[in-house]
Structures are given as C-alpha cells and as structure tokens.
C-alpha positions in Angstrom: 35.7 8.4 -19.9 33.0 9.2 -22.4 29.8 11.0 -21.6 27.8 7.9 -22.3 29.9 5.8 -20.0 29.6 8.4 -17.2 25.8 8.5 -17.7 25.6 4.7 -17.5 27.6 4.8 -14.2 25.3 7.5 -12.8 22.2 5.6 -13.7 23.5 2.4 -12.1 24.2 4.3 -8.8 20.7 5.9 -9.0 19.1 2.5 -9.6 20.9 1.0 -6.6 19.9 3.9 -4.4 16.3 3.7 -5.6 16.2 -0.1 -4.8 17.4 0.6 -1.2 14.7 3.3 -0.7 12.0 1.0 -2.0 12.9 -1.9 0.2 13.2 0.3 3.3 10.0 2.2 2.8 7.9 -0.9 2.0 9.5 -2.7 5.0 8.4 0.1 7.3 4.8 0.0 6.0 4.8 -3.8 6.3 5.8 -3.4 10.0 2.9 -1.1 10.5 0.4 -3.5 8.9 1.8 -6.5 10.9 1.7 -4.6 14.1 -1.8 -3.5 13.4 -2.9 -7.1 12.8 -1.2 -8.2 16.1 -3.2 -5.6 18.0 -6.5 -6.5 16.4 -5.9 -10.1 17.4 -5.7 -8.9 21.1 -9.4 -8.1 20.6 -9.9 -5.3 23.1 -11.6 -2.1 22.1 -8.5 0.1 22.5 -6.1 -2.5 20.8 -8.5 -2.9 17.9 -8.8 0.8 17.4 -5.1 1.3 17.4 -4.5 -1.8 15.3 -7.0 -0.9 12.6 -5.4 2.6 12.4 -1.9 1.2 12.0 -3.1 -1.2 9.3 -4.9 1.6 7.5 -1.8 3.8 7.7 0.5 1.0 6.5 -1.7 0.1 3.5 -2.3 3.8 2.6 1.4 4.6 2.9 2.3 1.6 0.7 -0.2 2.5 -1.9 0.9 6.2 -1.9 4.5 5.1 -2.2 3.8 2.8 -5.2 2.0 5.7 -6.9 4.8 8.1 -6.3 7.4 5.5 -7.4 5.5 4.9 -10.7 5.3 8.7 -11.3 9.0 9.0 -10.7 9.8 6.2 -13.0 7.6 7.7 -15.7 9.3 11.0 -15.2 12.8 9.4 -15.5 11.8 7.8 -18.8 10.7 11.1 -20.2 14.0 12.6 -18.9 16.1 10.0 -20.7 14.2 10.5 -23.9 14.7 14.3 -23.6 18.4 13.9 -22.6 19.2 11.8 -25.6 17.3 14.0 -27.9 14.8 11.4 -29.2 11.9 13.2 -30.9 10.0 10.3 -32.5 10.3 6.7 -33.5 8.8 5.2 -36.7 8.1 1.6 -37.6 9.7 2.1 -41.0 11.4 4.7 -43.2 11.6 5.8 -46.8 8.2 6.0 -48.6 6.2 5.3 -45.4 7.3 8.5 -43.7 7.9 10.6 -46.8 5.8 13.5 -45.5 8.1 13.7 -42.4 11.1 14.0 -44.7 9.4 16.5 -46.9 8.6 18.8 -44.1 12.2 19.0 -43.0 13.8 19.0 -46.4 11.6 21.9 -47.5 12.9 24.0 -44.5 16.6 22.9 -44.8 19.0 25.8 -44.7 22.5 24.4 -44.1 23.2 20.7 -44.3 21.8 17.5 -45.7 23.8 14.3 -45.1 22.6 10.9 -46.4 24.1 7.4 -45.9 22.5 4.4 -47.5 22.8 1.7 -50.2 21.6 2.9 -53.7 19.0 5.4 -52.5 16.6 4.7 -55.4 13.5 5.9 -53.4 15.3 9.1 -52.3 16.3 9.9 -55.8 12.9 9.2 -57.2 11.1 11.2 -54.5 13.4 14.2 -54.2 15.7 14.1 -57.3 13.9 17.2 -58.7 14.9 19.1 -55.5 18.7 18.3 -55.8 19.4 21.4 -58.0 17.3 23.7 -55.8 19.3 22.5 -52.7 22.5 23.2 -54.5 21.3 26.6 -55.6 20.4 27.5 -52.0 24.0 26.7 -51.0 22.9 23.8 -48.8 25.8 21.4 -48.2 24.6 18.1 -49.5 26.7 15.0 -48.9 25.6 11.6 -50.0 27.3 8.3 -49.2 26.4 5.3 -51.4 27.6 1.7 -51.0 30.4 0.8 -53.4 28.8 -2.0 -55.5 32.1 -3.7 -56.1 33.3 -3.7 -52.4 35.3 -5.8 -51.4 35.4 -7.5 -54.8 33.2 -7.8 -57.8 32.2 -11.4 -57.7 31.3 -11.4 -53.9 30.3 -7.8 -53.1 28.5 -6.7 -50.0 25.9 -5.1 -52.3 25.1 -8.4 -53.9 25.0 -10.2 -50.5 22.7 -7.5 -49.2 20.4 -8.0 -52.2 19.9 -11.6 -51.1 19.4 -10.6 -47.5 16.6 -8.2 -48.5 15.2 -10.8 -50.9 15.8 -8.4 -53.9 16.9 -9.6 -57.3 20.7 -9.8 -57.7 22.3 -6.5 -58.8 19.5 -4.2 -57.5 21.8 -2.2 -55.3 24.5 -2.1 -58.0 22.0 -0.8 -60.5 20.6 1.8 -58.1 24.1 3.2 -57.3 25.0 3.5 -61.0 21.7 5.2 -61.8 22.1 7.6 -58.9 25.6 8.6 -60.1 24.4 9.0 -63.6 21.5 11.1 -62.6 23.6 13.5 -60.5 26.8 13.5 -62.7 26.2 17.0 -64.2 25.1 18.5 -60.9 28.1 17.1 -59.1 30.4 18.6 -61.8 28.8 22.0 -61.6 28.1 22.4 -57.9 30.8 22.0 -55.3 28.2 21.8 -52.5 26.5 18.8 -53.9 28.8 15.8 -53.3 28.5 12.1 -53.6 31.0 9.5 -52.4 30.9 5.7 -52.4 31.9 3.9 -49.2 33.9 0.8 -48.7 32.9 -0.6 -45.3 30.2 -2.7 -43.9 26.9 -0.9 -43.8 25.4 -0.7 -40.4 23.0 2.2 -40.3 20.9 4.3 -42.6 21.4 8.0 -41.8 19.7 11.2 -43.0 20.7 14.4 -41.3 18.8 17.6 -42.0 20.3 20.6 -40.3 20.0 19.9 -36.5 17.8 16.8 -36.8 18.8 13.3 -37.7 17.0 10.2 -38.8 18.8 6.9 -38.2 18.0 3.2 -38.1 19.6 -0.3 -38.5 19.8 -2.7 -41.4 18.1 -6.0 -40.4 18.5 -9.4 -41.9 15.6 -10.6 -44.0 13.9 -7.2 -44.0 14.1 -4.5 -46.7 15.9 -1.5 -45.3 12.8 0.7 -45.9 10.9 -1.5 -43.4 13.4 -1.1 -40.6 12.6 1.0 -37.5 13.9 4.6 -37.6 14.6 7.1 -34.8 14.4 10.9 -35.2 16.8 12.7 -32.8 17.7 16.3 -32.2 21.1 17.5 -31.0 22.3 15.5 -28.1 24.4 12.4 -27.3 22.8 10.2 -30.0 22.9 12.9 -32.6 26.6 13.5 -32.0 27.5 9.8 -32.0 25.7 9.1 -35.3 27.1 12.2 -36.9 30.6 11.2 -35.9 29.9 7.8 -37.6 29.0 9.6 -40.8 32.0 11.8 -40.6 34.3 8.8 -40.0 33.0 7.2 -43.2 33.0 10.4 -45.3 36.5 11.5 -44.3 38.2 8.2 -43.5 41.3 7.4 -45.6 40.1 4.8 -48.1 36.8 4.3 -46.3 35.0 6.3 -49.0 36.1 7.7 -52.3 35.0 9.9 -55.1 33.1 7.9 -57.8 35.0 7.4 -61.0 
C-alpha cells in the first residue's frame, strides 16, 4: 500500500471520528438548552434561575466548541499543506513568475530538470545562463516534446498548437530552435542534456535542486497561463520527480535528438 493511500485511509478515519465527536458534543449542549427552556417555562424563581443558567451554559458551550472546531480545521489544513510540501501556488507560470524562477536558478547547485513542449520562453529568458550552469557542474536535463510524435501528419505537437490557439507548427519550430541553440553546448558538456519525449504531455515540470514547480496542461489555455504549484521535498515532490524519471529513462519513451 502506498504512502498516499495510507494517508487517505487515515484521513477518512479521522473524518469519521471527528463527525461523531461533533454530533455528540452539540447534542449534549442542545439538551442543556432544551432543559433550560423547560425550566424557564415552569416560571418559578428557582426554576427560572436554573433554567437560564443551563441555557447560557449550553449556548456558550456550543459557541466555544464551534470556535475550537474551526481552529482545529484550520490547523489541519496547514498541516496537510506542510505535510505535502506545498510552498506556494501561482495563477500562471513562465514569464508571469520569472523572478521566482530567477531567484532559485541563480542559487542552483546540483540539479535542474525541465519538462515541457518547446520551451521557447525558457530559452529566451535563461539561454545565456545555460553555459554557466554547465560550467558549474549542475546536472541539467531538459525534456522537449517530439514534434513528430506519433506521426508527422497528425502529431501531438500540432494538435496542442490548436488547443492553445497558436499557429500550426509553433511547438515544432520551438523544439527545433531549442535543439539548434543548444547543439554545441550539448556536444561539449556531458552535464547539459536534452531528450525528446514520445508520450502524451500531462504536466509542466521544473525542478531546481530540492524544490519543484509543476502544473497541468489545460484545454483552450496556453500552458503559460495554467496554475502552478511550488513544492519542497515531500510526497508531491517525490511523485512528480518519479514521473520525470519515468519519461527520461523509459525505454523508447524519450530519445536523444538526432
């Protein structure tokens, strides 16, 4: 059983236990309020005094419980965010959060992994840094979509151009330009590598050392406008990293460009 499955089971049991606690506690406070009302109706000084006290206790107890419950729920949400390593969420990626990338890429020391389509914006924004990364012995691995997959006349790249409302051949052109721009660097530096992948693109990924940006590809929306999560090491980090590794190392899933 995977860690994520076990966590889902634990959270389901916790949710059931919490529901039981809520019902029981609110029922007890409701009994106090109803009992208080019944005594007040008796309309004797002693009964009214006891009744109003019971009503006040029940109402105060219920209000306090709701406050505590809200606080616990908020605490659990923060716990989940922390447990899964979520650091931030952005409405879009690429150019719109370029300073966020720059901050981390400047400090990179070990590894930069990138999975996307043609990565034109990344090449235009950081192309001048490619050689510096290679000289600093940072392991750079970039996965670009094979523009001819699965076949030239009906490729995923051309279909995706239509889905993003780009002109036909945009991704194909971006891939070829990326390969051309990095050809000499790839030939001279073993730690700067590019492969083209032959599977359906699901996620955009950029890993920088121990942090990882990832987000989906959405229909009718340019990939740069899709939401993006930033995560540190944790369950999400490991799952997305494994996805990248499966594409990078999978037999026939990705290949060296010709």
